[in-house]
A tleap script that builds the chain and sets N, CA, C and O, in Angstrom:
source leaprc.protein.ff14SB
mol = sequence {
  NMET PRO LYS ILE ASP ALA VAL ALA ALA GLU
  GLY SER THR THR LEU THR VAL ALA TRP ARG
  GLY GLY GLY ARG SER ARG ILE ASP LEU ARG
  ASP TRP LEU ALA ARG PRO ASN PRO VAL LEU
  ASP VAL LEU SER ASN PRO ALA VAL PHE ALA
  ARG ALA ALA VAL GLY GLY TYR GLY GLY MET
  VAL THR TRP ASP ASP GLY GLU GLY ASP LEU
  ALA ILE ASP ALA CYS HIE LEU ARG LEU ILE
  ALA ASP GLU GLN ALA ARG SER GLY SER SER
  ASP GLU VAL ASP ARG VAL GLY ARG SER SER
  PRO CALA
}
set mol.1.N position { 116.779 111.035 118.459 }
set mol.1.CA position { 116.475 110.818 117.061 }
set mol.1.C position { 115.093 110.176 116.964 }
set mol.1.O position { 114.884 109.094 117.512 }
set mol.2.N position { 114.144 110.819 116.278 }
set mol.2.CA position { 112.814 110.234 116.164 }
set mol.2.C position { 112.835 108.962 115.324 }
set mol.2.O position { 113.630 108.821 114.394 }
set mol.3.N position { 111.959 108.057 115.669 }
set mol.3.CA position { 111.796 106.809 114.924 }
set mol.3.C position { 110.323 106.628 114.594 }
set mol.3.O position { 109.451 107.067 115.345 }
set mol.4.N position { 110.053 105.986 113.480 }
set mol.4.CA position { 108.704 105.778 112.977 }
set mol.4.C position { 108.315 104.321 113.160 }
set mol.4.O position { 109.072 103.418 112.802 }
set mol.5.N position { 107.124 104.095 113.723 }
set mol.5.CA position { 106.593 102.736 113.837 }
set mol.5.C position { 105.747 102.353 112.642 }
set mol.5.O position { 105.803 101.214 112.179 }
set mol.6.N position { 104.951 103.307 112.130 }
set mol.6.CA position { 104.052 103.010 111.015 }
set mol.6.C position { 103.786 104.290 110.237 }
set mol.6.O position { 103.907 105.394 110.767 }
set mol.7.N position { 103.421 104.123 108.974 }
set mol.7.CA position { 103.076 105.268 108.132 }
set mol.7.C position { 101.947 104.856 107.194 }
set mol.7.O position { 101.869 103.712 106.747 }
set mol.8.N position { 101.075 105.822 106.910 }
set mol.8.CA position { 99.999 105.602 105.934 }
set mol.8.C position { 99.874 106.867 105.093 }
set mol.8.O position { 99.873 107.980 105.620 }
set mol.9.N position { 99.770 106.683 103.785 }
set mol.9.CA position { 99.549 107.810 102.881 }
set mol.9.C position { 98.060 108.121 102.862 }
set mol.9.O position { 97.217 107.225 102.813 }
set mol.10.N position { 97.757 109.420 102.901 }
set mol.10.CA position { 96.375 109.895 102.788 }
set mol.10.C position { 96.339 110.863 101.620 }
set mol.10.O position { 97.027 111.884 101.635 }
set mol.11.N position { 95.556 110.556 100.628 }
set mol.11.CA position { 95.517 111.419 99.464 }
set mol.11.C position { 96.860 111.398 98.748 }
set mol.11.O position { 97.583 110.403 98.791 }
set mol.12.N position { 97.185 112.502 98.093 }
set mol.12.CA position { 98.400 112.526 97.283 }
set mol.12.C position { 99.555 113.298 97.904 }
set mol.12.O position { 100.628 113.378 97.307 }
set mol.13.N position { 99.355 113.883 99.119 }
set mol.13.CA position { 100.457 114.646 99.725 }
set mol.13.C position { 100.553 114.531 101.240 }
set mol.13.O position { 101.410 115.176 101.844 }
set mol.14.N position { 99.713 113.741 101.864 }
set mol.14.CA position { 99.686 113.701 103.328 }
set mol.14.C position { 100.061 112.316 103.854 }
set mol.14.O position { 99.630 111.291 103.325 }
set mol.15.N position { 100.871 112.316 104.904 }
set mol.15.CA position { 101.240 111.080 105.599 }
set mol.15.C position { 100.723 111.138 107.026 }
set mol.15.O position { 100.756 112.194 107.657 }
set mol.16.N position { 100.249 110.017 107.536 }
set mol.16.CA position { 100.008 109.879 108.963 }
set mol.16.C position { 101.120 108.980 109.491 }
set mol.16.O position { 101.273 107.836 109.064 }
set mol.17.N position { 101.890 109.523 110.426 }
set mol.17.CA position { 103.050 108.828 110.970 }
set mol.17.C position { 102.777 108.476 112.421 }
set mol.17.O position { 102.398 109.337 113.216 }
set mol.18.N position { 102.971 107.205 112.765 }
set mol.18.CA position { 102.935 106.758 114.163 }
set mol.18.C position { 104.383 106.719 114.639 }
set mol.18.O position { 105.210 105.982 114.102 }
set mol.19.N position { 104.671 107.529 115.660 }
set mol.19.CA position { 106.033 107.643 116.170 }
set mol.19.C position { 106.321 106.568 117.214 }
set mol.19.O position { 105.461 106.237 118.030 }
set mol.20.N position { 107.515 106.036 117.181 }
set mol.20.CA position { 107.938 105.077 118.201 }
set mol.20.C position { 107.920 105.786 119.546 }
set mol.20.O position { 108.439 106.895 119.670 }
set mol.21.N position { 107.343 105.172 120.526 }
set mol.21.CA position { 107.214 105.775 121.848 }
set mol.21.C position { 105.873 106.453 122.052 }
set mol.21.O position { 105.579 106.928 123.149 }
set mol.22.N position { 105.058 106.503 121.009 }
set mol.22.CA position { 103.709 107.065 121.122 }
set mol.22.C position { 103.522 108.333 120.326 }
set mol.22.O position { 104.475 109.041 119.998 }
set mol.23.N position { 102.281 108.596 120.028 }
set mol.23.CA position { 101.894 109.788 119.290 }
set mol.23.C position { 101.859 109.563 117.790 }
set mol.23.O position { 102.554 108.705 117.245 }
set mol.24.N position { 101.042 110.347 117.158 }
set mol.24.CA position { 100.916 110.315 115.707 }
set mol.24.C position { 100.887 111.732 115.188 }
set mol.24.O position { 100.483 112.661 115.887 }
set mol.25.N position { 101.320 111.884 113.956 }
set mol.25.CA position { 101.278 113.184 113.299 }
set mol.25.C position { 100.697 113.014 111.905 }
set mol.25.O position { 101.001 112.052 111.199 }
set mol.26.N position { 99.865 113.957 111.527 }
set mol.26.CA position { 99.387 114.050 110.146 }
set mol.26.C position { 100.230 115.136 109.499 }
set mol.26.O position { 100.178 116.298 109.904 }
set mol.27.N position { 101.005 114.754 108.493 }
set mol.27.CA position { 101.993 115.650 107.895 }
set mol.27.C position { 101.632 115.910 106.442 }
set mol.27.O position { 101.588 114.992 105.624 }
set mol.28.N position { 101.375 117.179 106.135 }
set mol.28.CA position { 101.063 117.580 104.763 }
set mol.28.C position { 102.368 117.961 104.073 }
set mol.28.O position { 103.018 118.932 104.462 }
set mol.29.N position { 102.746 117.211 103.066 }
set mol.29.CA position { 104.003 117.434 102.356 }
set mol.29.C position { 103.826 118.244 101.078 }
set mol.29.O position { 104.758 118.341 100.279 }
set mol.30.N position { 102.657 118.822 100.872 }
set mol.30.CA position { 102.368 119.555 99.634 }
set mol.30.C position { 103.443 120.594 99.321 }
set mol.30.O position { 103.979 120.607 98.213 }
set mol.31.N position { 103.765 121.457 100.271 }
set mol.31.CA position { 104.768 122.500 100.026 }
set mol.31.C position { 106.160 121.904 99.826 }
set mol.31.O position { 106.927 122.367 98.981 }
set mol.32.N position { 106.470 120.900 100.589 }
set mol.32.CA position { 107.784 120.267 100.501 }
set mol.32.C position { 107.970 119.601 99.144 }
set mol.32.O position { 109.045 119.688 98.551 }
set mol.33.N position { 106.925 118.935 98.650 }
set mol.33.CA position { 107.006 118.250 97.365 }
set mol.33.C position { 106.950 119.216 96.187 }
set mol.33.O position { 107.349 118.859 95.079 }
set mol.34.N position { 106.463 120.429 96.409 }
set mol.34.CA position { 106.381 121.428 95.335 }
set mol.34.C position { 107.749 122.010 94.990 }
set mol.34.O position { 107.916 122.605 93.926 }
set mol.35.N position { 108.719 121.844 95.871 }
set mol.35.CA position { 110.071 122.338 95.601 }
set mol.35.C position { 110.698 121.503 94.481 }
set mol.35.O position { 110.517 120.286 94.435 }
set mol.36.N position { 111.430 122.154 93.584 }
set mol.36.CA position { 112.094 121.391 92.521 }
set mol.36.C position { 113.096 120.395 93.109 }
set mol.36.O position { 114.019 120.784 93.825 }
set mol.37.N position { 112.913 119.139 92.810 }
set mol.37.CA position { 113.815 118.093 93.273 }
set mol.37.C position { 113.645 116.898 92.345 }
set mol.37.O position { 112.640 116.193 92.435 }
set mol.38.N position { 114.595 116.655 91.464 }
set mol.38.CA position { 114.439 115.585 90.481 }
set mol.38.C position { 114.237 114.206 91.112 }
set mol.38.O position { 113.593 113.348 90.508 }
set mol.39.N position { 114.767 113.980 92.297 }
set mol.39.CA position { 114.602 112.676 92.947 }
set mol.39.C position { 113.172 112.499 93.453 }
set mol.39.O position { 112.586 111.428 93.296 }
set mol.40.N position { 112.601 113.557 94.066 }
set mol.40.CA position { 111.280 113.451 94.676 }
set mol.40.C position { 110.127 113.763 93.717 }
set mol.40.O position { 108.966 113.552 94.068 }
set mol.41.N position { 110.424 114.258 92.523 }
set mol.41.CA position { 109.358 114.611 91.579 }
set mol.41.C position { 108.405 113.454 91.302 }
set mol.41.O position { 107.221 113.677 91.047 }
set mol.42.N position { 108.900 112.233 91.349 }
set mol.42.CA position { 108.061 111.063 91.080 }
set mol.42.C position { 106.920 110.924 92.108 }
set mol.42.O position { 105.915 110.269 91.834 }
set mol.43.N position { 107.084 111.550 93.302 }
set mol.43.CA position { 106.048 111.455 94.334 }
set mol.43.C position { 104.804 112.258 93.987 }
set mol.43.O position { 103.796 112.157 94.686 }
set mol.44.N position { 104.852 113.052 92.925 }
set mol.44.CA position { 103.643 113.754 92.489 }
set mol.44.C position { 102.647 112.783 91.844 }
set mol.44.O position { 101.493 113.140 91.608 }
set mol.45.N position { 103.087 111.583 91.566 }
set mol.45.CA position { 102.203 110.532 91.062 }
set mol.45.C position { 101.511 109.889 92.273 }
set mol.45.O position { 102.178 109.271 93.103 }
set mol.46.N position { 100.168 110.028 92.384 }
set mol.46.CA position { 99.464 109.488 93.561 }
set mol.46.C position { 99.681 107.991 93.787 }
set mol.46.O position { 99.695 107.540 94.933 }
set mol.47.N position { 99.849 107.222 92.726 }
set mol.47.CA position { 100.080 105.784 92.885 }
set mol.47.C position { 101.429 105.516 93.545 }
set mol.47.O position { 101.557 104.579 94.333 }
set mol.48.N position { 102.418 106.318 93.235 }
set mol.48.CA position { 103.732 106.178 93.860 }
set mol.48.C position { 103.670 106.654 95.307 }
set mol.48.O position { 104.179 105.978 96.202 }
set mol.49.N position { 103.050 107.816 95.547 }
set mol.49.CA position { 102.958 108.355 96.911 }
set mol.49.C position { 102.261 107.356 97.846 }
set mol.49.O position { 102.630 107.235 99.014 }
set mol.50.N position { 101.267 106.651 97.334 }
set mol.50.CA position { 100.507 105.686 98.147 }
set mol.50.C position { 101.361 104.516 98.622 }
set mol.50.O position { 100.952 103.793 99.530 }
set mol.51.N position { 102.531 104.313 98.034 }
set mol.51.CA position { 103.407 103.197 98.430 }
set mol.51.C position { 104.283 103.519 99.630 }
set mol.51.O position { 105.216 102.769 99.917 }
set mol.52.N position { 104.016 104.601 100.334 }
set mol.52.CA position { 104.829 104.983 101.497 }
set mol.52.C position { 104.953 103.814 102.471 }
set mol.52.O position { 103.970 103.141 102.781 }
set mol.53.N position { 106.166 103.586 102.942 }
set mol.53.CA position { 106.433 102.505 103.892 }
set mol.53.C position { 107.554 102.936 104.831 }
set mol.53.O position { 108.347 103.818 104.500 }
set mol.54.N position { 107.615 102.317 105.990 }
set mol.54.CA position { 108.692 102.574 106.941 }
set mol.54.C position { 109.951 101.869 106.444 }
set mol.54.O position { 109.911 100.699 106.061 }
set mol.55.N position { 111.053 102.585 106.454 }
set mol.55.CA position { 112.330 102.012 106.043 }
set mol.55.C position { 113.408 102.345 107.056 }
set mol.55.O position { 113.178 103.103 107.999 }
set mol.56.N position { 114.570 101.781 106.858 }
set mol.56.CA position { 115.716 102.096 107.709 }
set mol.56.C position { 115.462 101.880 109.184 }
set mol.56.O position { 115.886 102.684 110.014 }
set mol.57.N position { 114.766 100.788 109.524 }
set mol.57.CA position { 114.475 100.464 110.923 }
set mol.57.C position { 113.773 101.604 111.653 }
set mol.57.O position { 114.037 101.862 112.827 }
set mol.58.N position { 112.874 102.282 110.939 }
set mol.58.CA position { 112.117 103.376 111.539 }
set mol.58.C position { 112.748 104.740 111.336 }
set mol.58.O position { 112.233 105.742 111.832 }
set mol.59.N position { 113.844 104.790 110.622 }
set mol.59.CA position { 114.556 106.044 110.425 }
set mol.59.C position { 114.091 106.865 109.235 }
set mol.59.O position { 114.577 107.977 109.027 }
set mol.60.N position { 113.146 106.331 108.438 }
set mol.60.CA position { 112.682 107.057 107.261 }
set mol.60.C position { 111.360 106.505 106.759 }
set mol.60.O position { 110.941 105.403 107.112 }
set mol.61.N position { 110.720 107.313 105.923 }
set mol.61.CA position { 109.616 106.835 105.099 }
set mol.61.C position { 110.196 106.704 103.708 }
set mol.61.O position { 110.851 107.617 103.206 }
set mol.62.N position { 109.952 105.571 103.092 }
set mol.62.CA position { 110.508 105.292 101.785 }
set mol.62.C position { 109.409 104.895 100.804 }
set mol.62.O position { 108.354 104.392 101.192 }
set mol.63.N position { 109.677 105.129 99.559 }
set mol.63.CA position { 108.734 104.771 98.484 }
set mol.63.C position { 109.386 103.831 97.488 }
set mol.63.O position { 108.831 103.584 96.417 }
set mol.64.N position { 110.549 103.305 97.821 }
set mol.64.CA position { 111.290 102.467 96.863 }
set mol.64.C position { 111.717 101.131 97.476 }
set mol.64.O position { 112.852 100.692 97.295 }
set mol.65.N position { 110.822 100.508 98.182 }
set mol.65.CA position { 111.082 99.189 98.767 }
set mol.65.C position { 112.271 99.186 99.724 }
set mol.65.O position { 113.000 98.197 99.804 }
set mol.66.N position { 112.471 100.285 100.448 }
set mol.66.CA position { 113.491 100.329 101.482 }
set mol.66.C position { 114.895 100.637 101.008 }
set mol.66.O position { 115.828 100.624 101.811 }
set mol.67.N position { 115.070 100.911 99.732 }
set mol.67.CA position { 116.401 101.213 99.209 }
set mol.67.C position { 116.944 102.526 99.776 }
set mol.67.O position { 118.153 102.665 99.963 }
set mol.68.N position { 116.058 103.488 100.051 }
set mol.68.CA position { 116.480 104.742 100.650 }
set mol.68.C position { 116.757 105.865 99.673 }
set mol.68.O position { 116.959 107.004 100.095 }
set mol.69.N position { 116.775 105.579 98.373 }
set mol.69.CA position { 117.000 106.636 97.399 }
set mol.69.C position { 115.807 107.564 97.288 }
set mol.69.O position { 115.969 108.764 97.067 }
set mol.70.N position { 114.624 107.024 97.438 }
set mol.70.CA position { 113.391 107.809 97.380 }
set mol.70.C position { 112.787 107.765 98.775 }
set mol.70.O position { 111.936 106.925 99.071 }
set mol.71.N position { 113.239 108.686 99.635 }
set mol.71.CA position { 112.871 108.619 101.047 }
set mol.71.C position { 112.946 109.998 101.690 }
set mol.71.O position { 113.603 110.905 101.179 }
set mol.72.N position { 112.259 110.135 102.822 }
set mol.72.CA position { 112.368 111.308 103.682 }
set mol.72.C position { 112.672 110.781 105.078 }
set mol.72.O position { 111.950 109.934 105.603 }
set mol.73.N position { 113.744 111.288 105.669 }
set mol.73.CA position { 114.153 110.751 106.964 }
set mol.73.C position { 113.234 111.226 108.091 }
set mol.73.O position { 112.557 112.247 107.974 }
set mol.74.N position { 113.230 110.467 109.172 }
set mol.74.CA position { 112.341 110.728 110.310 }
set mol.74.C position { 112.603 112.088 110.943 }
set mol.74.O position { 111.667 112.731 111.419 }
set mol.75.N position { 113.849 112.538 110.958 }
set mol.75.CA position { 114.161 113.859 111.543 }
set mol.75.C position { 113.458 114.967 110.764 }
set mol.75.O position { 112.844 115.850 111.363 }
set mol.76.N position { 113.544 114.928 109.436 }
set mol.76.CA position { 112.871 115.946 108.635 }
set mol.76.C position { 111.355 115.871 108.798 }
set mol.76.O position { 110.687 116.900 108.896 }
set mol.77.N position { 110.816 114.660 108.827 }
set mol.77.CA position { 109.365 114.523 109.003 }
set mol.77.C position { 108.931 115.082 110.356 }
set mol.77.O position { 107.896 115.743 110.443 }
set mol.78.N position { 109.708 114.827 111.414 }
set mol.78.CA position { 109.362 115.347 112.742 }
set mol.78.C position { 109.415 116.878 112.743 }
set mol.78.O position { 108.548 117.527 113.326 }
set mol.79.N position { 110.430 117.455 112.091 }
set mol.79.CA position { 110.531 118.909 111.984 }
set mol.79.C position { 109.331 119.502 111.244 }
set mol.79.O position { 108.765 120.506 111.674 }
set mol.80.N position { 108.950 118.878 110.138 }
set mol.80.CA position { 107.785 119.352 109.379 }
set mol.80.C position { 106.530 119.237 110.229 }
set mol.80.O position { 105.721 120.164 110.272 }
set mol.81.N position { 106.360 118.100 110.909 }
set mol.81.CA position { 105.183 117.887 111.765 }
set mol.81.C position { 105.125 118.936 112.874 }
set mol.81.O position { 104.062 119.498 113.137 }
set mol.82.N position { 106.254 119.204 113.523 }
set mol.82.CA position { 106.289 120.193 114.607 }
set mol.82.C position { 105.973 121.586 114.086 }
set mol.82.O position { 105.229 122.334 114.720 }
set mol.83.N position { 106.534 121.938 112.939 }
set mol.83.CA position { 106.272 123.252 112.346 }
set mol.83.C position { 104.789 123.408 111.998 }
set mol.83.O position { 104.193 124.453 112.260 }
set mol.84.N position { 104.201 122.372 111.410 }
set mol.84.CA position { 102.788 122.435 111.051 }
set mol.84.C position { 101.909 122.485 112.299 }
set mol.84.O position { 100.883 123.164 112.304 }
set mol.85.N position { 102.297 121.781 113.344 }
set mol.85.CA position { 101.525 121.811 114.586 }
set mol.85.C position { 101.563 123.208 115.204 }
set mol.85.O position { 100.543 123.698 115.690 }
set mol.86.N position { 102.730 123.852 115.190 }
set mol.86.CA position { 102.855 125.211 115.731 }
set mol.86.C position { 102.044 126.223 114.926 }
set mol.86.O position { 101.452 127.144 115.489 }
set mol.87.N position { 102.021 126.043 113.601 }
set mol.87.CA position { 101.320 127.007 112.751 }
set mol.87.C position { 99.830 126.706 112.647 }
set mol.87.O position { 99.064 127.508 112.112 }
set mol.88.N position { 99.421 125.543 113.162 }
set mol.88.CA position { 98.012 125.168 113.082 }
set mol.88.C position { 97.604 124.641 111.720 }
set mol.88.O position { 96.412 124.498 111.449 }
set mol.89.N position { 98.575 124.346 110.848 }
set mol.89.CA position { 98.238 123.880 109.508 }
set mol.89.C position { 98.045 122.374 109.433 }
set mol.89.O position { 97.687 121.850 108.379 }
set mol.90.N position { 98.275 121.675 110.530 }
set mol.90.CA position { 98.074 120.233 110.555 }
set mol.90.C position { 97.694 119.830 111.968 }
set mol.90.O position { 98.021 120.523 112.932 }
set mol.91.N position { 97.009 118.715 112.083 }
set mol.91.CA position { 96.609 118.203 113.395 }
set mol.91.C position { 97.630 117.224 113.917 }
set mol.91.O position { 98.177 116.415 113.167 }
set mol.92.N position { 97.881 117.302 115.202 }
set mol.92.CA position { 98.624 116.260 115.892 }
set mol.92.C position { 97.561 115.239 116.296 }
set mol.92.O position { 96.486 115.616 116.762 }
set mol.93.N position { 97.846 113.983 116.125 }
set mol.93.CA position { 96.879 112.936 116.419 }
set mol.93.C position { 97.433 112.119 117.567 }
set mol.93.O position { 98.590 111.700 117.540 }
set mol.94.N position { 96.595 111.890 118.593 }
set mol.94.CA position { 97.121 111.176 119.763 }
set mol.94.C position { 97.147 109.669 119.531 }
set mol.94.O position { 96.849 109.204 118.431 }
set mol.95.N position { 97.494 108.921 120.544 }
set mol.95.CA position { 97.699 107.479 120.413 }
set mol.95.C position { 96.473 106.707 119.949 }
set mol.95.O position { 96.611 105.654 119.326 }
set mol.96.N position { 95.283 107.206 120.237 }
set mol.96.CA position { 94.096 106.465 119.823 }
set mol.96.C position { 93.499 107.018 118.541 }
set mol.96.O position { 92.418 106.600 118.124 }
set mol.97.N position { 94.202 107.961 117.910 }
set mol.97.CA position { 93.793 108.412 116.609 }
set mol.97.C position { 92.835 109.592 116.573 }
set mol.97.O position { 92.363 109.963 115.499 }
set mol.98.N position { 92.535 110.194 117.729 }
set mol.98.CA position { 91.661 111.376 117.733 }
set mol.98.C position { 92.495 112.598 117.443 }
set mol.98.O position { 93.616 112.723 117.936 }
set mol.99.N position { 91.956 113.501 116.647 }
set mol.99.CA position { 92.670 114.763 116.406 }
set mol.99.C position { 92.633 115.594 117.678 }
set mol.99.O position { 91.620 115.655 118.375 }
set mol.100.N position { 93.756 116.229 117.962 }
set mol.100.CA position { 93.822 117.128 119.107 }
set mol.100.C position { 94.558 118.380 118.689 }
set mol.100.O position { 95.462 118.303 117.857 }
set mol.101.N position { 94.208 119.523 119.230 }
set mol.101.CA position { 94.897 120.751 118.840 }
set mol.101.C position { 96.359 120.689 119.240 }
set mol.101.O position { 96.716 120.118 120.270 }
set mol.102.N position { 97.188 121.282 118.415 }
set mol.102.CA position { 98.627 121.254 118.684 }
set mol.102.C position { 98.991 122.227 119.785 }
set mol.102.O position { 100.162 122.340 120.146 }
savepdb mol mol.pdb
quit
């Protein structure tokens, strides 16, 4: 089960996630957030998206002070990151923050 050590919002749809055990991923959530979802619709507000934080002891990224109602779990984020890395639509970032090809 993947765990998150740190997260930072970049722009209005991208997260940089530092994974527990090493490695970082830049994850573009634009397509994921474009899907109709009344719970996640609030993330289209850049001020709300910028509040991304690690929640659930590294098990999710949350935007609601750790309550978990407005969150994306680490498993889904890892799947999105892996898919984007395979398709070349996002960069995998190594431990020191340099972009490297997936």
